[in-house]
DSSP file (Angstrom, degrees, kcal/mol; ACC not computed):
  #  RESIDUE AA STRUCTURE BP1 BP2  ACC     N-H-->O    O-->H-N    N-H-->O    O-->H-N    TCO  KAPPA ALPHA  PHI   PSI    X-CA   Y-CA   Z-CA
    1    1 A X              0   0    0      0, 0.0     2,-0.1     0, 0.0     0, 0.0   0.000 360.0 360.0 360.0 132.8  -30.3    2.8    5.5
    2    2 A X     >  -     0   0    0      1,-0.1     4,-2.1     4,-0.0     5,-0.1  -0.393 360.0-112.7 -77.3 159.9  -30.2   -0.3    7.8
    3    3 A X  H  > S+     0   0    0      1,-0.2     4,-2.7     2,-0.2     5,-0.2   0.881 113.9  53.6 -57.7 -46.1  -27.4   -0.9   10.3
    4    4 A X  H  > S+     0   0    0      1,-0.2     4,-2.3     2,-0.2    -1,-0.2   0.929 110.8  45.6 -62.1 -46.8  -26.1   -4.0    8.5
    5    5 A X  H  > S+     0   0    0      1,-0.2     4,-3.3     2,-0.2    -1,-0.2   0.905 110.5  54.7 -64.3 -39.5  -25.6   -2.1    5.2
    6    6 A X  H  X S+     0   0    0     -4,-2.1     4,-2.5     2,-0.2     5,-0.2   0.945 109.5  47.0 -57.6 -47.9  -24.1    0.9    7.0
    7    7 A X  H  X S+     0   0    0     -4,-2.7     4,-2.3     2,-0.2    -2,-0.2   0.942 113.8  47.8 -61.3 -45.6  -21.4   -1.5    8.6
    8    8 A X  H  X S+     0   0    0     -4,-2.3     4,-3.0     1,-0.2    -2,-0.2   0.932 110.9  52.2 -63.7 -45.0  -20.7   -3.2    5.2
    9    9 A X  H  X S+     0   0    0     -4,-3.3     4,-1.9     1,-0.2    -1,-0.2   0.894 110.3  46.3 -57.6 -43.5  -20.4    0.2    3.5
   10   10 A X  H  X S+     0   0    0     -4,-2.5     4,-2.7     2,-0.2    -1,-0.2   0.882 112.3  52.5 -64.2 -39.1  -17.9    1.5    6.1
   11   11 A X  H  X S+     0   0    0     -4,-2.3     4,-2.8    -5,-0.2     5,-0.3   0.940 109.7  48.5 -60.7 -47.3  -16.0   -1.8    5.7
   12   12 A X  H  X S+     0   0    0     -4,-3.0     4,-2.1     1,-0.2    -1,-0.2   0.875 111.7  48.6 -62.6 -39.2  -15.9   -1.4    2.0
   13   13 A X  H  X S+     0   0    0     -4,-1.9     4,-2.4    -5,-0.2    -1,-0.2   0.907 113.6  47.8 -66.8 -43.6  -14.7    2.2    2.2
   14   14 A X  H  X S+     0   0    0     -4,-2.7     4,-2.0     2,-0.2    -2,-0.2   0.936 114.4  44.0 -61.4 -47.3  -12.0    1.3    4.8
   15   15 A X  H  X S+     0   0    0     -4,-2.8     4,-2.9     1,-0.2     5,-0.2   0.897 111.5  56.2 -65.8 -39.6  -10.7   -1.6    2.8
   16   16 A X  H  X S+     0   0    0     -4,-2.1     4,-3.2    -5,-0.3    -1,-0.2   0.931 106.2  50.2 -58.3 -46.3  -10.9    0.5   -0.4
   17   17 A X  H  X S+     0   0    0     -4,-2.4     4,-2.3     1,-0.2    -1,-0.2   0.908 110.9  49.6 -61.3 -40.3   -8.6    3.1    1.2
   18   18 A X  H  X S+     0   0    0     -4,-2.0     4,-2.3     2,-0.2    -2,-0.2   0.906 112.5  46.4 -62.8 -41.4   -6.2    0.4    2.2
   19   19 A X  H  X S+     0   0    0     -4,-2.9     4,-2.8     2,-0.2    -2,-0.2   0.919 111.6  51.7 -66.2 -42.5   -6.2   -1.0   -1.4
   20   20 A X  H  X S+     0   0    0     -4,-3.2     4,-2.0    -5,-0.2    -2,-0.2   0.914 109.8  49.6 -61.6 -41.1   -5.8    2.4   -2.9
   21   21 A X  H  X S+     0   0    0     -4,-2.3     4,-1.6    -5,-0.2    -1,-0.2   0.931 111.6  48.4 -59.7 -47.2   -2.8    3.1   -0.6
   22   22 A X  H  X S+     0   0    0     -4,-2.3     4,-1.4     1,-0.2    -2,-0.2   0.916 109.5  54.1 -60.1 -43.5   -1.2   -0.2   -1.6
   23   23 A X  H  < S+     0   0    0     -4,-2.8    -1,-0.2     1,-0.2    -2,-0.2   0.887 105.5  52.3 -57.2 -42.4   -1.8    0.5   -5.3
   24   24 A X  H  < S+     0   0    0     -4,-2.0    -1,-0.2     1,-0.2    -2,-0.2   0.834 115.3  41.6 -65.8 -31.6   -0.1    3.8   -5.0
   25   25 A X  H  < S+     0   0    0     -4,-1.6    -1,-0.2    -3,-0.2    -2,-0.2   0.657  99.7  93.0 -88.4 -14.1    2.9    2.2   -3.5
   26   26 A X  S  < S-     0   0    0     -4,-1.4     3,-0.1    -3,-0.2     2,-0.1  -0.339  77.8-113.1 -81.6 160.1    2.9   -0.9   -5.8
   27   27 A X        -     0   0    0      1,-0.2     3,-0.1    -2,-0.1    -1,-0.1  -0.307  53.3 -68.3 -78.3 174.4    4.9   -1.2   -9.0
   28   28 A X  S    S-     0   0    0      1,-0.2    -1,-0.2    -2,-0.1    37,-0.1  -0.140  76.1 -67.5 -57.8 157.6    3.1   -1.4  -12.3
   29   29 A X        -     0   0    0     -3,-0.1     3,-0.5     4,-0.1    -1,-0.2  -0.238  60.8-132.8 -52.5 132.5    1.1   -4.5  -13.0
   30   30 A X  S >  S+     0   0    0     55,-0.5     3,-0.9     1,-0.2    -1,-0.1  -0.232  78.4  50.8 -82.3 173.5    3.4   -7.5  -13.3
   31   31 A X  T 3  S-     0   0    0      1,-0.2    -1,-0.2    57,-0.0     3,-0.1   0.567 118.3 -81.1  82.5   7.4    3.5  -10.2  -15.9
   32   32 A X  T 3  S+     0   0    0     -3,-0.5     2,-0.5     1,-0.2    -1,-0.2   0.700  84.5 148.9  71.0  17.4    3.5   -7.8  -18.9
   33   33 A X    <   -     0   0    0     -3,-0.9    -1,-0.2    54,-0.1     2,-0.2  -0.759  24.1-173.4 -87.9 128.0   -0.3   -7.3  -18.6
   34   34 A X    >>  -     0   0    0     -2,-0.5     4,-1.5    -3,-0.1     3,-0.7  -0.606  42.6 -95.7-108.4 174.0   -1.4   -3.8  -19.7
   35   35 A X  H 3> S+     0   0    0      1,-0.3     4,-2.4    -2,-0.2    27,-0.1   0.833 126.3  53.5 -60.3 -35.2   -4.7   -2.2  -19.6
   36   36 A X  H 34 S+     0   0    0      1,-0.2    -1,-0.3     2,-0.2    -3,-0.0   0.780 106.4  54.7 -71.2 -27.3   -5.4   -3.2  -23.2
   37   37 A X  H <4 S+     0   0    0     -3,-0.7    -2,-0.2     1,-0.1    -1,-0.2   0.882 123.0  22.1 -72.4 -40.6   -4.6   -6.8  -22.2
   38   38 A X  H  < S+     0   0    0     -4,-1.5    -2,-0.2     2,-0.0    -3,-0.2   0.779  97.8  97.1-102.8 -32.3   -7.1   -7.1  -19.4
   39   39 A X     <  +     0   0    0     -4,-2.4     2,-0.3    -5,-0.3    22,-0.2  -0.330  60.0  73.7 -63.4 139.5   -9.8   -4.4  -20.0
   40   40 A X  E    S-A   60   0A   0     20,-2.2    20,-2.8     2,-0.0     2,-0.4  -0.979  80.0 -47.8 155.8-165.0  -12.9   -5.6  -21.7
   41   41 A X  E     -A   59   0A   0     96,-0.5    96,-2.7    -2,-0.3     2,-0.4  -0.910  48.5-168.9-109.8 131.8  -16.2   -7.5  -21.5
   42   42 A X  E     -AB  58 136A   0     16,-3.0    16,-2.6    -2,-0.4     2,-0.5  -0.940  23.4-131.3-126.2 140.9  -16.3  -11.0  -20.0
   43   43 A X  E     -AB  57 135A   0     92,-2.9    92,-2.6    -2,-0.4     2,-0.5  -0.784  31.4-152.0 -84.7 132.5  -18.8  -13.8  -19.8
   44   44 A X  E     +AB  56 134A   0     12,-3.0    12,-1.7    -2,-0.5     2,-0.4  -0.903  18.8 177.9-112.1 129.9  -19.0  -14.9  -16.2
   45   45 A X  E     +AB  55 133A   0     88,-2.4    88,-2.8    -2,-0.5     2,-0.3  -0.998  18.2 162.8-128.2 129.1  -20.0  -18.4  -15.0
   46   46 A X  E     -AB  54 132A   0      8,-2.6     8,-2.3    -2,-0.4     2,-0.4  -0.912  31.0-144.5-142.2 167.1  -19.9  -19.2  -11.3
   47   47 A X  E     -AB  53 131A   0     84,-2.5    84,-2.0    -2,-0.3     6,-0.2  -0.994  20.9-138.9-134.4 127.1  -21.1  -21.6   -8.7
   48   48 A X    >   -     0   0    0      4,-2.6     3,-2.2    -2,-0.4    81,-0.1  -0.221  37.1 -93.3 -75.3 171.5  -22.1  -20.5   -5.2
   49   49 A X  T 3  S+     0   0    0      1,-0.3    -1,-0.1     2,-0.1    80,-0.0   0.768 126.3  54.4 -60.0 -25.5  -21.1  -22.4   -2.0
   50   50 A X  T 3  S-     0   0    0      2,-0.1    -1,-0.3    78,-0.0    78,-0.0   0.394 124.0-102.0 -91.5   6.4  -24.4  -24.3   -2.1
   51   51 A X  S <  S+     0   0    0     -3,-2.2     2,-0.3     1,-0.3    -2,-0.1   0.459  71.5 148.1  95.1  -1.1  -23.8  -25.4   -5.7
   52   52 A X        -     0   0    0     -5,-0.1    -4,-2.6     1,-0.0    -1,-0.3  -0.527  40.6-137.8 -72.1 125.7  -26.1  -23.0   -7.4
   53   53 A X  E     +A   47   0A   0     -2,-0.3     2,-0.3    -6,-0.2    -6,-0.2  -0.587  25.2 179.2 -84.2 149.1  -24.9  -21.9  -10.9
   54   54 A X  E     -A   46   0A   0     -8,-2.3    -8,-2.6    -2,-0.2     2,-0.3  -0.958  14.7-153.8-143.0 159.2  -25.1  -18.3  -12.0
   55   55 A X  E     +A   45   0A   0     -2,-0.3    19,-1.7   -10,-0.2     2,-0.3  -0.943  20.1 157.6-130.9 154.1  -24.2  -16.2  -15.0
   56   56 A X  E     -AC  44  73A   0    -12,-1.7   -12,-3.0    -2,-0.3     2,-0.4  -0.966  38.2-114.4-159.4 172.9  -23.3  -12.5  -15.4
   57   57 A X  E     -AC  43  72A   0     15,-2.2    15,-2.2    -2,-0.3     2,-0.5  -0.975  30.7-160.3-115.3 137.5  -21.5  -10.1  -17.7
   58   58 A X  E     -AC  42  71A   0    -16,-2.6   -16,-3.0    -2,-0.4     2,-0.5  -0.971   6.0-160.4-123.4 128.8  -18.4   -8.5  -16.2
   59   59 A X  E     -AC  41  70A   0     11,-2.4    11,-1.6    -2,-0.5     2,-0.4  -0.931   9.6-165.9-104.9 130.3  -16.8   -5.3  -17.5
   60   60 A X  E     +AC  40  69A   0    -20,-2.8   -20,-2.2    -2,-0.5     2,-0.3  -0.967  11.6 171.1-120.5 133.8  -13.2   -4.7  -16.5
   61   61 A X  E     - C   0  68A   0      7,-2.4     7,-3.4    -2,-0.4     2,-0.4  -0.979  25.5-125.4-140.6 151.2  -11.6   -1.3  -16.9
   62   62 A X  E     - C   0  67A   0     -2,-0.3     2,-0.3     5,-0.2     5,-0.2  -0.803  17.9-178.5-101.0 139.3   -8.2    0.1  -15.7
   63   63 A X  E >  S- C   0  66A   0      3,-3.3     3,-1.6    -2,-0.4     2,-0.3  -0.765  71.5 -63.2-128.8  85.6   -7.7    3.3  -13.7
   64   64 A X  T 3  S-     0   0    0     -2,-0.3    -1,-0.1     1,-0.2   -29,-0.0  -0.631 117.7 -18.5  70.9-129.1   -3.9    3.5  -13.4
   65   65 A X  T 3  S+     0   0    0     -2,-0.3    20,-0.6    -3,-0.1     2,-0.4   0.346 122.7  92.0 -90.7   2.0   -2.9    0.5  -11.4
   66   66 A X  E <   -CD  63  84A   0     -3,-1.6    -3,-3.3    18,-0.1     2,-0.5  -0.826  64.8-148.0 -99.8 135.9   -6.4   -0.1  -10.1
   67   67 A X  E     -CD  62  83A   0     16,-2.4    16,-2.3    -2,-0.4     2,-0.4  -0.911   7.6-156.6-104.4 123.8   -8.8   -2.4  -11.9
   68   68 A X  E     -CD  61  82A   0     -7,-3.4    -7,-2.4    -2,-0.5     2,-0.4  -0.811  10.7-169.4-101.0 141.6  -12.5   -1.6  -11.7
   69   69 A X  E     -CD  60  81A   0     12,-2.8    12,-2.4    -2,-0.4     2,-0.4  -0.969   7.9-168.8-130.7 144.8  -15.0   -4.5  -12.3
   70   70 A X  E     -CD  59  80A   0    -11,-1.6   -11,-2.4    -2,-0.4     2,-0.4  -0.980   7.0-160.9-135.3 120.9  -18.8   -4.3  -12.8
   71   71 A X  E     -CD  58  79A   0      8,-2.0     8,-2.0    -2,-0.4     2,-0.4  -0.830   7.6-172.4 -99.6 135.2  -21.0   -7.4  -12.7
   72   72 A X  E     -CD  57  78A   0    -15,-2.2   -15,-2.2    -2,-0.4     6,-0.2  -0.963  20.6-155.3-125.8 113.0  -24.6   -7.5  -14.2
   73   73 A X  E >   -C   56   0A   0      4,-2.9     3,-2.0    -2,-0.4   -17,-0.2  -0.363  29.0-106.4 -88.1 164.8  -26.2  -10.9  -13.3
   74   74 A X  T 3  S+     0   0    0    -19,-1.7   -18,-0.1     1,-0.3    -1,-0.1   0.826 122.0  56.6 -55.7 -33.9  -29.0  -12.7  -15.1
   75   75 A X  T 3  S-     0   0    0    -20,-0.2    -1,-0.3     2,-0.1     3,-0.1   0.295 120.5-110.4 -83.3  11.1  -31.4  -11.7  -12.3
   76   76 A X  S <  S+     0   0    0     -3,-2.0    -2,-0.1     1,-0.3     2,-0.1   0.389  73.8 137.5  72.8   1.0  -30.5   -8.0  -13.1
   77   77 A X        -     0   0    0     -5,-0.1    -4,-2.9    19,-0.0     2,-0.3  -0.446  40.5-150.7 -69.5 151.7  -28.7   -7.5   -9.8
   78   78 A X  E     -D   72   0A   0     -6,-0.2    19,-0.9    -3,-0.1     2,-0.3  -0.888  14.6-173.4-124.6 158.0  -25.4   -5.6  -10.2
   79   79 A X  E     -DE  71  96A   0     -8,-2.0    -8,-2.0    -2,-0.3     2,-0.3  -0.961   4.1-162.5-141.3 161.6  -22.2   -5.6   -8.3
   80   80 A X  E     +DE  70  95A   0     15,-2.2    15,-2.6    -2,-0.3     2,-0.3  -0.990  15.7 155.7-144.9 154.3  -19.0   -3.5   -8.4
   81   81 A X  E     -DE  69  94A   0    -12,-2.4   -12,-2.8    -2,-0.3     2,-0.3  -0.962  23.0-142.1-160.0 175.9  -15.5   -4.0   -7.2
   82   82 A X  E     +DE  68  93A   0     11,-2.1    11,-2.7    -2,-0.3     2,-0.3  -0.989  22.4 171.6-150.2 157.7  -11.9   -3.0   -7.7
   83   83 A X  E     -DE  67  92A   0    -16,-2.3   -16,-2.4    -2,-0.3     2,-0.4  -0.842  29.1-107.3-152.6-176.3   -8.6   -4.8   -7.5
   84   84 A X  E     -DE  66  91A   0      7,-1.8     7,-2.5    -2,-0.3     2,-0.6  -0.974  21.7-142.5-125.4 135.0   -4.9   -5.1   -7.9
   85   85 A X  E     + E   0  90A   0    -20,-0.6   -55,-0.5    -2,-0.4     2,-0.5  -0.901  24.0 173.4 -98.7 119.7   -3.1   -7.1  -10.5
   86   86 A X  E >   - E   0  89A   0      3,-2.7     3,-1.7    -2,-0.6     2,-0.2  -0.956  64.8 -46.7-127.9 111.0    0.1   -8.7   -9.1
   87   87 A X  T 3  S-     0   0    0     -2,-0.5   -54,-0.1     1,-0.2   -57,-0.0  -0.505 123.5 -23.8  60.1-127.6    1.8  -11.1  -11.5
   88   88 A X  T 3  S+     0   0    0     -2,-0.2    19,-3.0    -3,-0.1     2,-0.5   0.143 120.3  94.5-100.2  18.9   -1.0  -13.4  -12.9
   89   89 A X  E <   -EF  86 106A   0     -3,-1.7    -3,-2.7    17,-0.2     2,-0.7  -0.946  54.7-162.7-119.1 121.9   -3.4  -12.8  -10.0
   90   90 A X  E     -EF  85 105A   0     15,-3.0    15,-2.3    -2,-0.5     2,-0.5  -0.904  11.4-161.4 -98.6 114.6   -6.1  -10.2   -9.9
   91   91 A X  E     -EF  84 104A   0     -7,-2.5    -7,-1.8    -2,-0.7     2,-0.4  -0.841  14.1-170.8 -97.2 129.6   -7.3   -9.7   -6.3
   92   92 A X  E     -EF  83 103A   0     11,-3.1    11,-2.6    -2,-0.5     2,-0.5  -0.978  23.7-157.4-132.7 130.8  -10.7   -8.0   -6.0
   93   93 A X  E     -EF  82 102A   0    -11,-2.7   -11,-2.1    -2,-0.4     2,-0.3  -0.893  32.7-179.4 -94.3 132.6  -12.8   -6.5   -3.3
   94   94 A X  E     -EF  81 101A   0      7,-2.8     7,-2.0    -2,-0.5     2,-0.4  -0.885  26.4-152.1-136.1 166.9  -16.4   -6.4   -4.4
   95   95 A X  E     +EF  80 100A   0    -15,-2.6   -15,-2.2    -2,-0.3     2,-0.4  -0.996  16.3 171.7-136.1 129.7  -20.0   -5.4   -3.3
   96   96 A X  E >  S-EF  79  99A   0      3,-2.6     3,-2.5    -2,-0.4   -17,-0.2  -0.987  71.2 -15.2-138.1 127.4  -23.1   -7.1   -4.5
   97   97 A X  T 3  S-     0   0    0    -19,-0.9     3,-0.1    -2,-0.4   -18,-0.1   0.820 128.9 -49.7  53.5  36.3  -26.6   -6.4   -3.0
   98   98 A X  T 3  S+     0   0    0      1,-0.3     2,-0.3   -93,-0.0    -1,-0.3   0.378 117.5 107.1  87.7  -4.9  -25.2   -4.6    0.0
   99   99 A X  E <   -F   96   0A   0     -3,-2.5    -3,-2.6   -91,-0.1     2,-0.3  -0.823  56.8-142.5-108.7 150.2  -22.7   -7.4    0.9
  100  100 A X  E     +F   95   0A   0     -2,-0.3    24,-0.6    -5,-0.2     2,-0.3  -0.746  24.6 159.9-108.3 155.1  -19.0   -7.3    0.5
  101  101 A X  E     -FG  94 123A   0     -7,-2.0    -7,-2.8    -2,-0.3     2,-0.3  -0.941  29.8-121.1-159.2-179.7  -16.6  -10.1   -0.5
  102  102 A X  E     -FG  93 122A   0     20,-2.6    20,-2.3    -2,-0.3     2,-0.3  -0.983  22.6-174.2-133.9 141.8  -13.1  -10.8   -1.8
  103  103 A X  E     -FG  92 121A   0    -11,-2.6   -11,-3.1    -2,-0.3     2,-0.4  -0.955  10.5-159.4-132.7 150.5  -12.1  -12.7   -4.9
  104  104 A X  E     -FG  91 120A   0     16,-2.2    16,-1.7    -2,-0.3     2,-0.4  -0.991  12.7-170.8-131.5 126.7   -8.7  -13.9   -6.5
  105  105 A X  E     -FG  90 119A   0    -15,-2.3   -15,-3.0    -2,-0.4     2,-0.5  -0.948  13.8-148.5-118.0 133.1   -8.5  -14.7  -10.1
  106  106 A X  E     -FG  89 118A   0     12,-2.7    12,-2.5    -2,-0.4     2,-0.3  -0.878  25.1-124.9 -99.9 134.4   -5.6  -16.3  -11.9
  107  107 A X  E     - G   0 117A   0    -19,-3.0     2,-0.4    -2,-0.5    10,-0.2  -0.592  31.8-177.3 -81.8 134.0   -5.2  -15.2  -15.6
  108  108 A X  E     - G   0 116A   0      8,-3.3     8,-2.8    -2,-0.3    -2,-0.0  -0.986  22.5-179.2-132.6 141.0   -5.1  -18.0  -18.1
  109  109 A X    >   -     0   0    0     -2,-0.4     3,-1.4     6,-0.2     2,-0.5  -0.416  21.8-155.5-131.9  61.4   -4.6  -17.9  -21.9
  110  110 A X  G >   -     0   0    0      1,-0.3     3,-1.3     4,-0.3     4,-0.1  -0.083  69.2 -41.2 -43.4  88.1   -4.9  -21.6  -22.8
  111  111 A X  G 3  S-     0   0    0     -2,-0.5    -1,-0.3     1,-0.3     3,-0.1   0.845 118.2 -41.5  60.1  40.8   -2.9  -21.7  -26.1
  112  112 A X  G <  S+     0   0    0     -3,-1.4    -1,-0.3     1,-0.2    -2,-0.2   0.375 105.9 128.7  91.1  -6.1   -4.0  -18.5  -27.8
  113  113 A X  S <  S-     0   0    0     -3,-1.3    -1,-0.2     1,-0.2     3,-0.1  -0.099  73.0 -56.2 -72.4-179.4   -7.8  -18.9  -26.8
  114  114 A X        -     0   0    0      1,-0.1    -4,-0.3    22,-0.1    -1,-0.2  -0.256  65.5 -95.3 -60.1 143.9   -9.7  -16.1  -25.1
  115  115 A X        -     0   0    0     -6,-0.1    21,-3.0    -3,-0.1     2,-0.4  -0.366  46.5-167.3 -60.5 136.7   -8.3  -14.7  -21.9
  116  116 A X  E     -GH 108 135A   0     -8,-2.8    -8,-3.3    19,-0.2     2,-0.6  -0.976  18.7-152.8-128.7 143.6   -9.9  -16.3  -18.9
  117  117 A X  E     -GH 107 134A   0     17,-3.0    17,-2.4    -2,-0.4     2,-0.6  -0.955  15.5-165.4-115.3 109.5   -9.8  -15.3  -15.3
  118  118 A X  E     +GH 106 133A   0    -12,-2.5   -12,-2.7    -2,-0.6     2,-0.2  -0.854  25.9 157.2-103.8 114.7  -10.3  -18.4  -13.1
  119  119 A X  E     -GH 105 132A   0     13,-3.2    13,-2.2    -2,-0.6     2,-0.3  -0.767  39.3-138.7-137.0 177.0  -11.1  -17.6   -9.6
  120  120 A X  E     -GH 104 131A   0    -16,-1.7   -16,-2.2    11,-0.2     2,-0.3  -0.940  22.8-168.3-128.3 152.0  -12.5  -18.2   -6.1
  121  121 A X  E     +GH 103 130A   0      9,-1.9     9,-2.6    -2,-0.3     2,-0.3  -0.974   8.6 176.8-142.9 159.1  -14.5  -15.9   -3.9
  122  122 A X  E     -G  102   0A   0    -20,-2.3   -20,-2.6    -2,-0.3     2,-0.3  -0.940   8.9-160.8-150.0 167.7  -15.7  -15.6   -0.3
  123  123 A X  E >   -G  101   0A   0     -2,-0.3     3,-2.6   -22,-0.2   -22,-0.2  -0.946  50.4 -61.9-146.9 165.2  -17.6  -13.2    1.9
  124  124 A X  T 3  S+     0   0    0    -24,-0.6     3,-0.1    -2,-0.3   -24,-0.0  -0.291 124.7   8.0 -56.1 131.4  -17.9  -12.9    5.6
  125  125 A X  T 3  S+     0   0    0      1,-0.2     2,-0.5    -3,-0.0    -1,-0.3   0.485  98.5 128.1  75.6   7.2  -19.5  -16.0    7.1
  126  126 A X    <   -     0   0    0     -3,-2.6     2,-0.3     4,-0.0    -3,-0.2  -0.853  43.2-153.6 -98.2 123.6  -19.4  -17.8    3.7
  127  127 A X        +     0   0    0     -2,-0.5     2,-0.2    -3,-0.1    -5,-0.0  -0.987  58.4  22.4-141.9 145.7  -17.8  -21.3    3.6
  128  128 A X  S    S-     0   0    0     -2,-0.3   -79,-0.1     2,-0.0     2,-0.1   0.696  95.1 -93.7 -75.7-172.3  -16.4  -23.1    1.6
  129  129 A X        -     0   0    0     -2,-0.2    -7,-0.2    -7,-0.1     2,-0.2  -0.372  37.2-137.3 -67.2 143.2  -15.0  -20.9   -1.2
  130  130 A X  E     - H   0 121A   0     -9,-2.6    -9,-1.9    -2,-0.1     2,-0.3  -0.513  16.8-128.7 -92.9 169.2  -17.2  -20.4   -4.3
  131  131 A X  E     +BH  47 120A   0    -84,-2.0   -84,-2.5   -11,-0.2     2,-0.3  -0.901  24.0 174.6-125.7 154.1  -15.9  -20.4   -7.8
  132  132 A X  E     -BH  46 119A   0    -13,-2.2   -13,-3.2    -2,-0.3     2,-0.4  -0.962  11.2-163.0-155.0 136.2  -16.1  -18.1  -10.8
  133  133 A X  E     -BH  45 118A   0    -88,-2.8   -88,-2.4    -2,-0.3     2,-0.5  -0.980   5.8-161.3-120.8 133.3  -14.6  -18.0  -14.3
  134  134 A X  E     -BH  44 117A   0    -17,-2.4   -17,-3.0    -2,-0.4     2,-0.5  -0.967   7.6-170.1-112.4 128.7  -14.5  -14.9  -16.5
  135  135 A X  E     -BH  43 116A   0    -92,-2.6   -92,-2.9    -2,-0.5   -19,-0.2  -0.975  25.6-119.9-122.3 121.9  -14.0  -15.4  -20.2
  136  136 A X  E     -B   42   0A   0    -21,-3.0     2,-0.3    -2,-0.5   -94,-0.3  -0.296  35.1-167.0 -60.8 139.2  -13.3  -12.5  -22.5
  137  137 A X        -     0   0    0    -96,-2.7   -96,-0.5     2,-0.1    14,-0.2  -0.946  29.3-157.8-129.0 149.8  -15.9  -12.1  -25.2
  138  138 A X  S    S+     0   0    0     12,-1.3    13,-0.1    -2,-0.3     3,-0.1   0.379  70.8  94.8-102.1   0.7  -16.1  -10.1  -28.4
  139  139 A X  S    S-     0   0    0     11,-0.4    -2,-0.1     1,-0.2    10,-0.1  -0.138  91.1 -75.5 -79.4-176.6  -19.9  -10.4  -28.4
  140  140 A X     >  -     0   0    0      1,-0.1     4,-1.9     8,-0.0     3,-0.3  -0.388  46.2-109.3 -72.2 157.7  -22.4   -7.8  -27.1
  141  141 A X  H  > S+     0   0    0      1,-0.2     4,-1.6     2,-0.2     5,-0.1   0.870 120.0  53.6 -58.0 -38.3  -22.8   -7.8  -23.3
  142  142 A X  H  > S+     0   0    0      1,-0.2     4,-0.8     2,-0.2    -1,-0.2   0.848 107.7  50.5 -69.2 -29.6  -26.3   -9.3  -23.6
  143  143 A X  H  4>S+     0   0    0     -3,-0.3     5,-3.5     1,-0.2     6,-0.7   0.863 106.0  56.8 -70.8 -34.8  -24.9  -12.2  -25.7
  144  144 A X  H ><5S+     0   0    0     -4,-1.9     3,-1.1     1,-0.2    -2,-0.2   0.888 103.2  52.0 -64.1 -39.4  -22.2  -12.8  -23.1
  145  145 A X  H 3<5S+     0   0    0     -4,-1.6    -1,-0.2     1,-0.3    -2,-0.2   0.787 113.2  46.0 -67.7 -25.9  -24.7  -13.3  -20.3
  146  146 A X  T 3<5S-     0   0    0     -4,-0.8    -1,-0.3    -3,-0.3    -2,-0.2   0.401 118.3-112.9 -97.1   0.7  -26.6  -15.9  -22.5
  147  147 A X  T < 5S+     0   0    0     -3,-1.1    -3,-0.2    -4,-0.4    -2,-0.1   0.741  86.5 113.2  77.2  22.8  -23.3  -17.6  -23.4
  148  148 A X      < +     0   0    0     -5,-3.5    -4,-0.2    -8,-0.1    -5,-0.1   0.580  40.5 105.6-106.8  -8.8  -23.4  -16.6  -27.1
  149  149 A X  S >  S-     0   0    0     -6,-0.7     3,-2.4    -9,-0.1     2,-0.2  -0.351  86.0 -93.2 -62.9 146.0  -20.5  -14.2  -27.4
  150  150 A X  T 3  S+     0   0    0      1,-0.3   -12,-1.3     2,-0.1   -11,-0.4  -0.443 117.3  22.3 -58.1 129.6  -17.4  -15.5  -29.1
  151  151 A X  T 3         0   0    0    -14,-0.2    -1,-0.3    -2,-0.2  -108,-0.1   0.339 360.0 360.0  90.2  -8.7  -15.1  -16.8  -26.5
  152  152 A X    <         0   0    0     -3,-2.4    -2,-0.1  -110,-0.1    -3,-0.1   0.496 360.0 360.0 -86.5 360.0  -18.0  -17.4  -24.1
């Protein structure tokens, strides 16, 4: 394991312990959002800080007050993260390809349409903030990455 990955891994574990501690002390997710409201498969469309567009499928699952996320990108890379829902904001610490970052998503339900999480993300040394939108889909995960699932 190279030194850079080892440092990021330790950072992820330390931050994870902090987040888990805060989750245990935090009240239940605010805003009336339950696990059944947020858990599911989402089509992801994002733009990196250099303007490059990307797509992925994101699975969100609840573990008590902690939300687990898993990204599968078009290029087959995968990422994972976990977060806390406070009000209508889901804050997530994530790891992709050995690097760590942080994202904040605001929950949107534009007039009864599919649930969307509209967010921005960053990582150490990354400026400006990048953008990402997750839209709940009822299609298969493979359809969501291609933008064919309902709601995608």
